[in-house]
Jmol script that loads the backbone (N, CA, C; Angstrom):
load data "model"
ATOM      1  N   TYR A   1      18.039  37.852 -15.676  1.00  0.00           N
ATOM      2  CA  TYR A   1      17.365  39.092 -15.960  1.00  0.00           C
ATOM      3  C   TYR A   1      18.056  39.755 -17.138  1.00  0.00           C
ATOM      4  N   ALA A   2      17.336  39.986 -18.198  1.00  0.00           N
ATOM      5  CA  ALA A   2      17.926  40.589 -19.392  1.00  0.00           C
ATOM      6  C   ALA A   2      17.404  42.005 -19.559  1.00  0.00           C
ATOM      7  N   LYS A   3      18.317  42.923 -19.752  1.00  0.00           N
ATOM      8  CA  LYS A   3      17.913  44.300 -20.034  1.00  0.00           C
ATOM      9  C   LYS A   3      17.706  44.502 -21.521  1.00  0.00           C
ATOM     10  N   HIS A   4      18.221  43.575 -22.303  1.00  0.00           N
ATOM     11  CA  HIS A   4      18.080  43.700 -23.748  1.00  0.00           C
ATOM     12  C   HIS A   4      17.955  42.314 -24.353  1.00  0.00           C
ATOM     13  N   SER A   5      17.052  42.170 -25.266  1.00  0.00           N
ATOM     14  CA  SER A   5      16.938  40.907 -25.995  1.00  0.00           C
ATOM     15  C   SER A   5      16.641  41.230 -27.450  1.00  0.00           C
ATOM     16  N   THR A   6      17.027  40.331 -28.324  1.00  0.00           N
ATOM     17  CA  THR A   6      16.845  40.527 -29.756  1.00  0.00           C
ATOM     18  C   THR A   6      16.238  39.274 -30.358  1.00  0.00           C
ATOM     19  N   ASP A   7      15.259  39.460 -31.200  1.00  0.00           N
ATOM     20  CA  ASP A   7      14.663  38.323 -31.896  1.00  0.00           C
ATOM     21  C   ASP A   7      15.518  37.935 -33.088  1.00  0.00           C
ATOM     22  N   ILE A   8      15.635  36.656 -33.302  1.00  0.00           N
ATOM     23  CA  ILE A   8      16.310  36.137 -34.488  1.00  0.00           C
ATOM     24  C   ILE A   8      15.210  35.636 -35.408  1.00  0.00           C
ATOM     25  N   THR A   9      15.035  36.297 -36.536  1.00  0.00           N
ATOM     26  CA  THR A   9      13.940  35.960 -37.437  1.00  0.00           C
ATOM     27  C   THR A   9      14.408  35.018 -38.536  1.00  0.00           C
ATOM     28  N   TRP A  10      13.555  34.072 -38.890  1.00  0.00           N
ATOM     29  CA  TRP A  10      13.895  33.065 -39.897  1.00  0.00           C
ATOM     30  C   TRP A  10      14.196  33.717 -41.246  1.00  0.00           C
ATOM     31  N   ARG A  11      13.448  34.754 -41.597  1.00  0.00           N
ATOM     32  CA  ARG A  11      13.650  35.413 -42.887  1.00  0.00           C
ATOM     33  C   ARG A  11      15.059  35.993 -42.995  1.00  0.00           C
ATOM     34  N   GLN A  12      15.543  36.620 -41.938  1.00  0.00           N
ATOM     35  CA  GLN A  12      16.890  37.202 -41.975  1.00  0.00           C
ATOM     36  C   GLN A  12      17.972  36.135 -41.845  1.00  0.00           C
ATOM     37  N   VAL A  13      17.736  35.161 -41.013  1.00  0.00           N
ATOM     38  CA  VAL A  13      18.742  34.123 -40.788  1.00  0.00           C
ATOM     39  C   VAL A  13      18.943  33.268 -42.028  1.00  0.00           C
ATOM     40  N   SER A  14      17.885  33.021 -42.785  1.00  0.00           N
ATOM     41  CA  SER A  14      17.986  32.125 -43.941  1.00  0.00           C
ATOM     42  C   SER A  14      18.634  32.784 -45.156  1.00  0.00           C
ATOM     43  N   ARG A  15      18.919  34.073 -45.107  1.00  0.00           N
ATOM     44  CA  ARG A  15      19.631  34.723 -46.209  1.00  0.00           C
ATOM     45  C   ARG A  15      21.072  34.229 -46.252  1.00  0.00           C
ATOM     46  N   PRO A  16      21.732  34.304 -47.409  1.00  0.00           N
ATOM     47  CA  PRO A  16      23.128  33.835 -47.488  1.00  0.00           C
ATOM     48  C   PRO A  16      24.054  34.559 -46.510  1.00  0.00           C
ATOM     49  N   GLN A  17      23.842  35.840 -46.292  1.00  0.00           N
ATOM     50  CA  GLN A  17      24.714  36.575 -45.372  1.00  0.00           C
ATOM     51  C   GLN A  17      24.285  36.414 -43.918  1.00  0.00           C
ATOM     52  N   GLY A  18      23.153  35.788 -43.675  1.00  0.00           N
ATOM     53  CA  GLY A  18      22.701  35.542 -42.312  1.00  0.00           C
ATOM     54  C   GLY A  18      22.231  36.808 -41.617  1.00  0.00           C
ATOM     55  N   GLN A  19      22.227  36.782 -40.321  1.00  0.00           N
ATOM     56  CA  GLN A  19      21.803  37.928 -39.526  1.00  0.00           C
ATOM     57  C   GLN A  19      22.959  38.335 -38.626  1.00  0.00           C
ATOM     58  N   HIS A  20      23.260  39.604 -38.606  1.00  0.00           N
ATOM     59  CA  HIS A  20      24.358  40.126 -37.798  1.00  0.00           C
ATOM     60  C   HIS A  20      23.771  40.990 -36.698  1.00  0.00           C
ATOM     61  N   ILE A  21      24.112  40.665 -35.472  1.00  0.00           N
ATOM     62  CA  ILE A  21      23.628  41.428 -34.327  1.00  0.00           C
ATOM     63  C   ILE A  21      24.843  41.926 -33.565  1.00  0.00           C
ATOM     64  N   SER A  22      24.876  43.203 -33.284  1.00  0.00           N
ATOM     65  CA  SER A  22      26.013  43.786 -32.577  1.00  0.00           C
ATOM     66  C   SER A  22      25.497  44.605 -31.402  1.00  0.00           C
ATOM     67  N   PHE A  23      26.133  44.429 -30.255  1.00  0.00           N
ATOM     68  CA  PHE A  23      25.779  45.193 -29.064  1.00  0.00           C
ATOM     69  C   PHE A  23      26.998  45.946 -28.587  1.00  0.00           C
ATOM     70  N   GLN A  24      26.783  47.096 -28.053  1.00  0.00           N
ATOM     71  CA  GLN A  24      27.852  47.831 -27.397  1.00  0.00           C
ATOM     72  C   GLN A  24      27.382  48.096 -25.972  1.00  0.00           C
ATOM     73  N   ILE A  25      28.109  47.514 -25.030  1.00  0.00           N
ATOM     74  CA  ILE A  25      27.745  47.628 -23.624  1.00  0.00           C
ATOM     75  C   ILE A  25      28.774  48.506 -22.944  1.00  0.00           C
ATOM     76  N   LYS A  26      28.316  49.460 -22.186  1.00  0.00           N
ATOM     77  CA  LYS A  26      29.234  50.356 -21.480  1.00  0.00           C
ATOM     78  C   LYS A  26      29.063  50.153 -19.985  1.00  0.00           C
ATOM     79  N   GLN A  27      30.183  50.094 -19.289  1.00  0.00           N
ATOM     80  CA  GLN A  27      30.142  49.979 -17.837  1.00  0.00           C
ATOM     81  C   GLN A  27      30.374  51.352 -17.234  1.00  0.00           C
ATOM     82  N   LYS A  28      29.791  51.574 -16.098  1.00  0.00           N
ATOM     83  CA  LYS A  28      29.874  52.905 -15.515  1.00  0.00           C
ATOM     84  C   LYS A  28      30.945  53.014 -14.441  1.00  0.00           C
ATOM     85  N   ILE A  29      30.960  52.114 -13.476  1.00  0.00           N
ATOM     86  CA  ILE A  29      31.855  52.277 -12.337  1.00  0.00           C
ATOM     87  C   ILE A  29      32.957  51.230 -12.308  1.00  0.00           C
ATOM     88  N   ARG A  30      32.597  49.981 -12.354  1.00  0.00           N
ATOM     89  CA  ARG A  30      33.583  48.903 -12.218  1.00  0.00           C
ATOM     90  C   ARG A  30      33.394  47.882 -13.339  1.00  0.00           C
ATOM     91  N   PRO A  31      34.411  47.083 -13.603  1.00  0.00           N
ATOM     92  CA  PRO A  31      34.278  46.061 -14.650  1.00  0.00           C
ATOM     93  C   PRO A  31      33.169  45.065 -14.312  1.00  0.00           C
ATOM     94  N   ARG A  32      32.511  44.604 -15.321  1.00  0.00           N
ATOM     95  CA  ARG A  32      31.432  43.628 -15.154  1.00  0.00           C
ATOM     96  C   ARG A  32      31.811  42.348 -15.886  1.00  0.00           C
ATOM     97  N   TRP A  33      31.144  41.277 -15.531  1.00  0.00           N
ATOM     98  CA  TRP A  33      31.322  40.014 -16.239  1.00  0.00           C
ATOM     99  C   TRP A  33      30.062  39.789 -17.050  1.00  0.00           C
ATOM    100  N   TRP A  34      30.246  39.535 -18.333  1.00  0.00           N
ATOM    101  CA  TRP A  34      29.127  39.423 -19.254  1.00  0.00           C
ATOM    102  C   TRP A  34      29.005  37.987 -19.745  1.00  0.00           C
ATOM    103  N   TYR A  35      27.830  37.637 -20.162  1.00  0.00           N
ATOM    104  CA  TYR A  35      27.610  36.328 -20.757  1.00  0.00           C
ATOM    105  C   TYR A  35      26.516  36.446 -21.804  1.00  0.00           C
ATOM    106  N   VAL A  36      26.452  35.457 -22.659  1.00  0.00           N
ATOM    107  CA  VAL A  36      25.439  35.403 -23.706  1.00  0.00           C
ATOM    108  C   VAL A  36      24.674  34.103 -23.533  1.00  0.00           C
ATOM    109  N   ALA A  37      23.374  34.158 -23.647  1.00  0.00           N
ATOM    110  CA  ALA A  37      22.541  32.957 -23.565  1.00  0.00           C
ATOM    111  C   ALA A  37      21.695  32.876 -24.830  1.00  0.00           C
ATOM    112  N   LEU A  38      21.739  31.746 -25.492  1.00  0.00           N
ATOM    113  CA  LEU A  38      20.910  31.492 -26.670  1.00  0.00           C
ATOM    114  C   LEU A  38      19.946  30.367 -26.333  1.00  0.00           C
ATOM    115  N   MET A  39      18.702  30.497 -26.755  1.00  0.00           N
ATOM    116  CA  MET A  39      17.761  29.418 -26.502  1.00  0.00           C
ATOM    117  C   MET A  39      16.701  29.384 -27.586  1.00  0.00           C
ATOM    118  N   ASP A  40      16.104  28.236 -27.729  1.00  0.00           N
ATOM    119  CA  ASP A  40      15.033  28.024 -28.688  1.00  0.00           C
ATOM    120  C   ASP A  40      13.753  27.814 -27.892  1.00  0.00           C
ATOM    121  N   CYS A  41      12.882  28.794 -27.905  1.00  0.00           N
ATOM    122  CA  CYS A  41      11.638  28.711 -27.137  1.00  0.00           C
ATOM    123  C   CYS A  41      10.501  28.115 -27.957  1.00  0.00           C
ATOM    124  N   GLU A  42      10.799  27.709 -29.161  1.00  0.00           N
ATOM    125  CA  GLU A  42       9.774  27.163 -30.037  1.00  0.00           C
ATOM    126  C   GLU A  42       9.499  25.709 -29.656  1.00  0.00           C
ATOM    127  N   PRO A  43       8.237  25.305 -29.589  1.00  0.00           N
ATOM    128  CA  PRO A  43       7.948  23.899 -29.280  1.00  0.00           C
ATOM    129  C   PRO A  43       8.577  22.974 -30.325  1.00  0.00           C
ATOM    130  N   ALA A  44       8.945  21.800 -29.899  1.00  0.00           N
ATOM    131  CA  ALA A  44       9.628  20.853 -30.790  1.00  0.00           C
ATOM    132  C   ALA A  44       8.754  20.433 -31.962  1.00  0.00           C
ATOM    133  N   HIS A  45       7.462  20.447 -31.809  1.00  0.00           N
ATOM    134  CA  HIS A  45       6.576  19.984 -32.880  1.00  0.00           C
ATOM    135  C   HIS A  45       6.176  21.103 -33.846  1.00  0.00           C
ATOM    136  N   ALA A  46       6.621  22.321 -33.632  1.00  0.00           N
ATOM    137  CA  ALA A  46       6.238  23.436 -34.506  1.00  0.00           C
ATOM    138  C   ALA A  46       6.832  23.239 -35.895  1.00  0.00           C
ATOM    139  N   ALA A  47       6.052  23.567 -36.889  1.00  0.00           N
ATOM    140  CA  ALA A  47       6.496  23.388 -38.279  1.00  0.00           C
ATOM    141  C   ALA A  47       7.454  24.503 -38.667  1.00  0.00           C
ATOM    142  N   ARG A  48       8.562  24.115 -39.236  1.00  0.00           N
ATOM    143  CA  ARG A  48       9.541  25.068 -39.752  1.00  0.00           C
ATOM    144  C   ARG A  48       9.465  25.022 -41.269  1.00  0.00           C
ATOM    145  N   PRO A  49      10.004  26.029 -41.953  1.00  0.00           N
ATOM    146  CA  PRO A  49      10.027  25.964 -43.412  1.00  0.00           C
ATOM    147  C   PRO A  49      10.741  24.698 -43.867  1.00  0.00           C
ATOM    148  N   ASP A  50      10.095  23.962 -44.729  1.00  0.00           N
ATOM    149  CA  ASP A  50      10.616  22.697 -45.281  1.00  0.00           C
ATOM    150  C   ASP A  50      10.811  21.641 -44.196  1.00  0.00           C
ATOM    151  N   ASP A  51      10.369  21.908 -42.997  1.00  0.00           N
ATOM    152  CA  ASP A  51      10.509  20.980 -41.874  1.00  0.00           C
ATOM    153  C   ASP A  51      11.937  20.456 -41.727  1.00  0.00           C
ATOM    154  N   ALA A  52      12.893  21.278 -42.107  1.00  0.00           N
ATOM    155  CA  ALA A  52      14.306  20.884 -42.048  1.00  0.00           C
ATOM    156  C   ALA A  52      14.896  21.296 -40.711  1.00  0.00           C
ATOM    157  N   PRO A  53      15.886  20.559 -40.243  1.00  0.00           N
ATOM    158  CA  PRO A  53      16.548  20.985 -39.013  1.00  0.00           C
ATOM    159  C   PRO A  53      17.306  22.286 -39.243  1.00  0.00           C
ATOM    160  N   ILE A  54      17.395  23.079 -38.224  1.00  0.00           N
ATOM    161  CA  ILE A  54      18.090  24.357 -38.329  1.00  0.00           C
ATOM    162  C   ILE A  54      19.549  24.152 -37.937  1.00  0.00           C
ATOM    163  N   SER A  55      20.427  24.553 -38.819  1.00  0.00           N
ATOM    164  CA  SER A  55      21.855  24.502 -38.536  1.00  0.00           C
ATOM    165  C   SER A  55      22.294  25.911 -38.179  1.00  0.00           C
ATOM    166  N   ILE A  56      22.854  26.074 -37.003  1.00  0.00           N
ATOM    167  CA  ILE A  56      23.248  27.399 -36.537  1.00  0.00           C
ATOM    168  C   ILE A  56      24.762  27.476 -36.464  1.00  0.00           C
ATOM    169  N   ARG A  57      25.308  28.524 -37.049  1.00  0.00           N
ATOM    170  CA  ARG A  57      26.739  28.813 -36.957  1.00  0.00           C
ATOM    171  C   ARG A  57      26.840  30.222 -36.399  1.00  0.00           C
ATOM    172  N   TYR A  58      27.582  30.374 -35.332  1.00  0.00           N
ATOM    173  CA  TYR A  58      27.670  31.695 -34.726  1.00  0.00           C
ATOM    174  C   TYR A  58      29.083  31.968 -34.258  1.00  0.00           C
ATOM    175  N   GLU A  59      29.380  33.236 -34.138  1.00  0.00           N
ATOM    176  CA  GLU A  59      30.674  33.692 -33.644  1.00  0.00           C
ATOM    177  C   GLU A  59      30.405  34.781 -32.618  1.00  0.00           C
ATOM    178  N   VAL A  60      31.009  34.643 -31.468  1.00  0.00           N
ATOM    179  CA  VAL A  60      30.846  35.629 -30.408  1.00  0.00           C
ATOM    180  C   VAL A  60      32.220  36.203 -30.116  1.00  0.00           C
ATOM    181  N   HIS A  61      32.312  37.499 -30.095  1.00  0.00           N
ATOM    182  CA  HIS A  61      33.602  38.157 -29.878  1.00  0.00           C
ATOM    183  C   HIS A  61      33.405  39.272 -28.859  1.00  0.00           C
ATOM    184  N   PHE A  62      34.094  39.161 -27.737  1.00  0.00           N
ATOM    185  CA  PHE A  62      34.012  40.175 -26.692  1.00  0.00           C
ATOM    186  C   PHE A  62      35.317  40.952 -26.640  1.00  0.00           C
ATOM    187  N   THR A  63      35.224  42.255 -26.567  1.00  0.00           N
ATOM    188  CA  THR A  63      36.417  43.083 -26.386  1.00  0.00           C
ATOM    189  C   THR A  63      36.126  44.136 -25.327  1.00  0.00           C
ATOM    190  N   ASN A  64      37.166  44.521 -24.638  1.00  0.00           N
ATOM    191  CA  ASN A  64      37.093  45.626 -23.683  1.00  0.00           C
ATOM    192  C   ASN A  64      37.801  46.806 -24.328  1.00  0.00           C
ATOM    193  N   VAL A  65      37.049  47.668 -24.944  1.00  0.00           N
ATOM    194  CA  VAL A  65      37.599  48.735 -25.775  1.00  0.00           C
ATOM    195  C   VAL A  65      38.531  49.652 -24.994  1.00  0.00           C
ATOM    196  N   GLY A  66      38.238  49.929 -23.759  1.00  0.00           N
ATOM    197  CA  GLY A  66      39.045  50.853 -22.972  1.00  0.00           C
ATOM    198  C   GLY A  66      40.397  50.314 -22.544  1.00  0.00           C
ATOM    199  N   TYR A  67      40.712  49.059 -22.863  1.00  0.00           N
ATOM    200  CA  TYR A  67      41.966  48.459 -22.414  1.00  0.00           C
ATOM    201  C   TYR A  67      43.076  48.563 -23.440  1.00  0.00           C
ATOM    202  N   GLY A  68      42.842  49.220 -24.538  1.00  0.00           N
ATOM    203  CA  GLY A  68      43.884  49.414 -25.547  1.00  0.00           C
ATOM    204  C   GLY A  68      44.395  48.105 -26.109  1.00  0.00           C
ATOM    205  N   ALA A  69      45.715  47.870 -25.997  1.00  0.00           N
ATOM    206  CA  ALA A  69      46.325  46.660 -26.545  1.00  0.00           C
ATOM    207  C   ALA A  69      45.827  45.403 -25.843  1.00  0.00           C
ATOM    208  N   PHE A  70      45.257  45.542 -24.664  1.00  0.00           N
ATOM    209  CA  PHE A  70      44.764  44.398 -23.904  1.00  0.00           C
ATOM    210  C   PHE A  70      43.253  44.239 -24.037  1.00  0.00           C
ATOM    211  N   SER A  71      42.669  44.744 -25.102  1.00  0.00           N
ATOM    212  CA  SER A  71      41.220  44.707 -25.257  1.00  0.00           C
ATOM    213  C   SER A  71      40.669  43.296 -25.393  1.00  0.00           C
ATOM    214  N   GLU A  72      41.502  42.333 -25.764  1.00  0.00           N
ATOM    215  CA  GLU A  72      41.039  40.955 -25.904  1.00  0.00           C
ATOM    216  C   GLU A  72      40.997  40.216 -24.572  1.00  0.00           C
ATOM    217  N   PHE A  73      41.572  40.780 -23.526  1.00  0.00           N
ATOM    218  CA  PHE A  73      41.604  40.113 -22.232  1.00  0.00           C
ATOM    219  C   PHE A  73      40.412  40.538 -21.391  1.00  0.00           C
ATOM    220  N   SER A  74      39.932  39.620 -20.554  1.00  0.00           N
ATOM    221  CA  SER A  74      38.861  39.985 -19.630  1.00  0.00           C
ATOM    222  C   SER A  74      39.455  40.813 -18.489  1.00  0.00           C
ATOM    223  N   SER A  75      38.606  41.410 -17.706  1.00  0.00           N
ATOM    224  CA  SER A  75      39.075  42.278 -16.618  1.00  0.00           C
ATOM    225  C   SER A  75      39.951  41.543 -15.624  1.00  0.00           C
ATOM    226  N   ASP A  76      39.661  40.286 -15.374  1.00  0.00           N
ATOM    227  CA  ASP A  76      40.451  39.548 -14.396  1.00  0.00           C
ATOM    228  C   ASP A  76      41.751  39.006 -14.976  1.00  0.00           C
ATOM    229  N   ARG A  77      41.967  39.112 -16.291  1.00  0.00           N
ATOM    230  CA  ARG A  77      43.176  38.585 -16.916  1.00  0.00           C
ATOM    231  C   ARG A  77      44.056  39.654 -17.565  1.00  0.00           C
ATOM    232  N   ARG A  78      43.653  40.878 -17.545  1.00  0.00           N
ATOM    233  CA  ARG A  78      44.388  41.862 -18.338  1.00  0.00           C
ATOM    234  C   ARG A  78      45.761  42.201 -17.786  1.00  0.00           C
ATOM    235  N   TRP A  79      46.033  41.984 -16.516  1.00  0.00           N
ATOM    236  CA  TRP A  79      47.351  42.285 -15.956  1.00  0.00           C
ATOM    237  C   TRP A  79      48.244  41.055 -15.893  1.00  0.00           C
ATOM    238  N   THR A  80      47.766  39.910 -16.310  1.00  0.00           N
ATOM    239  CA  THR A  80      48.569  38.689 -16.203  1.00  0.00           C
ATOM    240  C   THR A  80      49.806  38.724 -17.086  1.00  0.00           C
ATOM    241  N   ILE A  81      49.789  39.433 -18.192  1.00  0.00           N
ATOM    242  CA  ILE A  81      50.971  39.514 -19.056  1.00  0.00           C
ATOM    243  C   ILE A  81      52.139  40.137 -18.293  1.00  0.00           C
ATOM    244  N   TYR A  82      51.836  41.095 -17.413  1.00  0.00           N
ATOM    245  CA  TYR A  82      52.891  41.728 -16.617  1.00  0.00           C
ATOM    246  C   TYR A  82      53.459  40.766 -15.572  1.00  0.00           C
ATOM    247  N   LEU A  83      52.717  39.757 -15.228  1.00  0.00           N
ATOM    248  CA  LEU A  83      53.210  38.731 -14.316  1.00  0.00           C
ATOM    249  C   LEU A  83      53.958  37.641 -15.080  1.00  0.00           C
ATOM    250  N   TYR A  84      53.442  37.237 -16.238  1.00  0.00           N
ATOM    251  CA  TYR A  84      54.045  36.138 -16.995  1.00  0.00           C
ATOM    252  C   TYR A  84      55.418  36.484 -17.549  1.00  0.00           C
ATOM    253  N   VAL A  85      55.620  37.680 -18.027  1.00  0.00           N
ATOM    254  CA  VAL A  85      56.907  38.048 -18.636  1.00  0.00           C
ATOM    255  C   VAL A  85      58.054  37.925 -17.630  1.00  0.00           C
ATOM    256  N   PRO A  86      57.973  38.515 -16.432  1.00  0.00           N
ATOM    257  CA  PRO A  86      59.083  38.332 -15.486  1.00  0.00           C
ATOM    258  C   PRO A  86      59.234  36.882 -15.019  1.00  0.00           C
ATOM    259  N   LEU A  87      58.127  36.160 -14.877  1.00  0.00           N
ATOM    260  CA  LEU A  87      58.228  34.765 -14.460  1.00  0.00           C
ATOM    261  C   LEU A  87      58.910  33.912 -15.524  1.00  0.00           C
ATOM    262  N   VAL A  88      58.603  34.138 -16.791  1.00  0.00           N
ATOM    263  CA  VAL A  88      59.262  33.396 -17.872  1.00  0.00           C
ATOM    264  C   VAL A  88      60.742  33.754 -17.919  1.00  0.00           C
ATOM    265  N   ALA A  89      61.068  35.022 -17.740  1.00  0.00           N
ATOM    266  CA  ALA A  89      62.479  35.436 -17.729  1.00  0.00           C
ATOM    267  C   ALA A  89      63.216  34.792 -16.555  1.00  0.00           C
ATOM    268  N   ALA A  90      62.614  34.781 -15.381  1.00  0.00           N
ATOM    269  CA  ALA A  90      63.243  34.151 -14.214  1.00  0.00           C
ATOM    270  C   ALA A  90      63.413  32.652 -14.435  1.00  0.00           C
ATOM    271  N   TYR A  91      62.413  32.015 -15.029  1.00  0.00           N
ATOM    272  CA  TYR A  91      62.512  30.587 -15.320  1.00  0.00           C
ATOM    273  C   TYR A  91      63.643  30.314 -16.304  1.00  0.00           C
ATOM    274  N   ALA A  92      63.783  31.143 -17.324  1.00  0.00           N
ATOM    275  CA  ALA A  92      64.857  30.960 -18.311  1.00  0.00           C
ATOM    276  C   ALA A  92      66.224  31.101 -17.649  1.00  0.00           C
ATOM    277  N   VAL A  93      66.379  32.082 -16.771  1.00  0.00           N
ATOM    278  CA  VAL A  93      67.654  32.268 -16.064  1.00  0.00           C
ATOM    279  C   VAL A  93      67.941  31.065 -15.174  1.00  0.00           C
ATOM    280  N   LEU A  94      66.947  30.600 -14.428  1.00  0.00           N
ATOM    281  CA  LEU A  94      67.141  29.442 -13.554  1.00  0.00           C
ATOM    282  C   LEU A  94      67.419  28.170 -14.352  1.00  0.00           C
ATOM    283  N   ALA A  95      66.756  27.998 -15.486  1.00  0.00           N
ATOM    284  CA  ALA A  95      67.004  26.824 -16.328  1.00  0.00           C
ATOM    285  C   ALA A  95      68.426  26.852 -16.879  1.00  0.00           C
ATOM    286  N   ALA A  96      68.887  28.026 -17.309  1.00  0.00           N
ATOM    287  CA  ALA A  96      70.264  28.153 -17.809  1.00  0.00           C
ATOM    288  C   ALA A  96      71.266  27.878 -16.690  1.00  0.00           C
ATOM    289  N   ALA A  97      71.016  28.385 -15.483  1.00  0.00           N
ATOM    290  CA  ALA A  97      71.911  28.136 -14.348  1.00  0.00           C
ATOM    291  C   ALA A  97      71.928  26.654 -13.989  1.00  0.00           C
ATOM    292  N   GLN A  98      70.779  26.011 -14.039  1.00  0.00           N
ATOM    293  CA  GLN A  98      70.711  24.575 -13.750  1.00  0.00           C
ATOM    294  C   GLN A  98      71.483  23.769 -14.791  1.00  0.00           C
ATOM    295  N   GLN A  99      71.348  24.139 -16.049  1.00  0.00           N
ATOM    296  CA  GLN A  99      72.081  23.442 -17.115  1.00  0.00           C
ATOM    297  C   GLN A  99      73.587  23.615 -16.938  1.00  0.00           C
ATOM    298  N   ARG A 100      73.998  24.805 -16.605  1.00  0.00           N
ATOM    299  CA  ARG A 100      75.433  25.065 -16.396  1.00  0.00           C
ATOM    300  C   ARG A 100      75.957  24.263 -15.203  1.00  0.00           C
ATOM    301  N   ALA A 101      75.174  24.208 -14.124  1.00  0.00           N
ATOM    302  CA  ALA A 101      75.574  23.420 -12.956  1.00  0.00           C
ATOM    303  C   ALA A 101      75.644  21.934 -13.299  1.00  0.00           C
ATOM    304  N   SER A 102      74.707  21.452 -14.100  1.00  0.00           N
ATOM    305  CA  SER A 102      74.727  20.041 -14.511  1.00  0.00           C
ATOM    306  C   SER A 102      75.970  19.728 -15.323  1.00  0.00           C
ATOM    307  N   TRP A 103      76.348  20.622 -16.240  1.00  0.00           N
ATOM    308  CA  TRP A 103      77.564  20.410 -17.034  1.00  0.00           C
ATOM    309  C   TRP A 103      78.804  20.407 -16.134  1.00  0.00           C
ATOM    310  N   ALA A 104      78.828  21.320 -15.154  1.00  0.00           N
ATOM    311  CA  ALA A 104      79.977  21.391 -14.249  1.00  0.00           C
ATOM    312  C   ALA A 104      80.101  20.108 -13.424  1.00  0.00           C
ATOM    313  N   VAL A 105      78.988  19.587 -12.928  1.00  0.00           N
ATOM    314  CA  VAL A 105      79.014  18.341 -12.154  1.00  0.00           C
ATOM    315  C   VAL A 105      79.435  17.178 -13.045  1.00  0.00           C
ATOM    316  N   ALA A 106      78.927  17.134 -14.265  1.00  0.00           N
ATOM    317  CA  ALA A 106      79.292  16.053 -15.190  1.00  0.00           C
ATOM    318  C   ALA A 106      80.774  16.121 -15.533  1.00  0.00           C
ATOM    319  N   ARG A 107      81.303  17.326 -15.725  1.00  0.00           N
ATOM    320  CA  ARG A 107      82.728  17.489 -16.049  1.00  0.00           C
ATOM    321  C   ARG A 107      83.592  17.018 -14.881  1.00  0.00           C
ATOM    322  N   ARG A 108      83.227  17.381 -13.650  1.00  0.00           N
ATOM    323  CA  ARG A 108      83.995  16.955 -12.470  1.00  0.00           C
ATOM    324  C   ARG A 108      83.922  15.443 -12.283  1.00  0.00           C
ATOM    325  N   ALA A 109      82.749  14.871 -12.571  1.00  0.00           N
ATOM    326  CA  ALA A 109      82.608  13.420 -12.431  1.00  0.00           C
ATOM    327  C   ALA A 109      83.484  12.692 -13.443  1.00  0.00           C
ATOM    328  N   SER A 110      83.577  13.228 -14.660  1.00  0.00           N
ATOM    329  CA  SER A 110      84.423  12.577 -15.676  1.00  0.00           C
ATOM    330  C   SER A 110      85.904  12.777 -15.362  1.00  0.00           C
ATOM    331  N   ASP A 111      86.264  13.894 -14.708  1.00  0.00           N
ATOM    332  CA  ASP A 111      87.661  14.132 -14.321  1.00  0.00           C
ATOM    333  C   ASP A 111      88.091  13.200 -13.186  1.00  0.00           C
ATOM    334  N   ASP A 112      87.159  12.802 -12.312  1.00  0.00           N
ATOM    335  CA  ASP A 112      87.480  11.936 -11.181  1.00  0.00           C
ATOM    336  C   ASP A 112      87.728  10.494 -11.603  1.00  0.00           C
ATOM    337  N   SER A 113      87.218  10.084 -12.719  1.00  0.00           N
ATOM    338  CA  SER A 113      87.365   8.675 -13.085  1.00  0.00           C
ATOM    339  C   SER A 113      88.549   8.377 -13.927  1.00  0.00           C
TER     340      SER A 113
END
end "model"
wireframe off; spacefill off
backbone 0.3
color backbone group
């Protein structure tokens, strides 16, 4: 179910700068998950200008403006940085402790022989 749809016209698309479509979606109560669907409803046998195949190049960029520095993250991922930083720090400490223990065991083994 689409609340908004936009036509892509051949005249605008075939210009060197192409066609630029921008939407601003606002959520009211809770975060939503959004998606984009593109389709060609034209019959396969319909004549196109010059009967050439259409090459489409597109870029889709979603941002959550209200999230500040985390605007590039989706709602379900925006707090993961707060989890990853302490986990990486804990891993670094444990890796350093493991390396130190390995050196200590190797030193004792060489002293025994």
